[in-house]
N, C-alpha and C positions, 0 to 999 in steps of 0.2 A: 521385491519389485523396486521399491523406493531408492536403494543404494545401489545395485546393480543397474538400474534404470538410468541414475544421474554419470556413473562409470560410463555405461554405453553411448549415452548424449554428449559427453564431452570428449568420447574419443574419435579423433576426426574419421579413421578409417570406417567406424560404423553407425556413425550418426545418420546419415540420408537414408539407410536402411530400419533405423531406427524410428525414424519421422514417419517413413512410410508405415510403420507396423503401428505409431500412434494415431494416426491419420486413419486405419483400419479401425482399431479399436473403439476410437470416438464415432466413427459412422455405426459400426456395431452397436455402442451404447444408444444412439438416438433412436435406432431401429426396434431393439431389444425389448422385451416387455419383462426387465429383471424387480427383484423387490427392491425397494428403496434403501435399503441398507447396504445391499451388493454394489448397485450403482454408485452410491455416495463413495462407498470404498475405493473402486475404478476410477472415478472423477480423481479424488483426493491423490490416488498413486499417479497417474498423467501427470497433475497439476503438481506436484513432489519433483517429480522426475524432468520435467520440461521446465527451465527458469521462466520467469515472470519479465515481459516487455516493458514494463513499469520504469520510470527511473524512480532513482532512492530519493528519499524525502529530502528535501533542503534543507541545510543548518537556518537555523534562526538568524534573522538579520542584527548584525552587531548596532546597537542603539548606542549615543552620546548619554551621557547622565542627565542631561535638561531632555533630551526625548523622553527616556525614561520616567522622568519624575511627572511629564506633561501627561504622559502615556496613563500613568498611576493615575494622578488628578482626574482624568477623565473617565476611565473606566471603572476605577474603583469607589472614588470619592463623590462624584458628582449625581446630586440630586436634586429636587426643585428647591429646597431648603438651602443647601450650599452654594447655589450657583453663581450668586453675587461672589462670593470668599474665594472662589476658585478661578473666576474670570479677572479678578481682583491680583490673585497670584499668577495666572498667568501672565499678564501685562507685565509684570515684576519681570 
């Protein structure tokens, strides 16, 4: 169902009919008292055929060498003992 579902969903001629079938299947899943493993399999199949509406993960922000160094000092080296040394290094 997964492979053919993606093909049918991506085909503009059959997309509307397939969406109505998916809605019907979702309604059936909510009403039916299926065993857990079967309901999970059906939910996974539906999820795999219909693409997510979430945005892609944003790429990490480009930081300058100075920003990377300050970030390193604060996140990895900063402790109560090293506080004075790191603040002195950041002032430079």
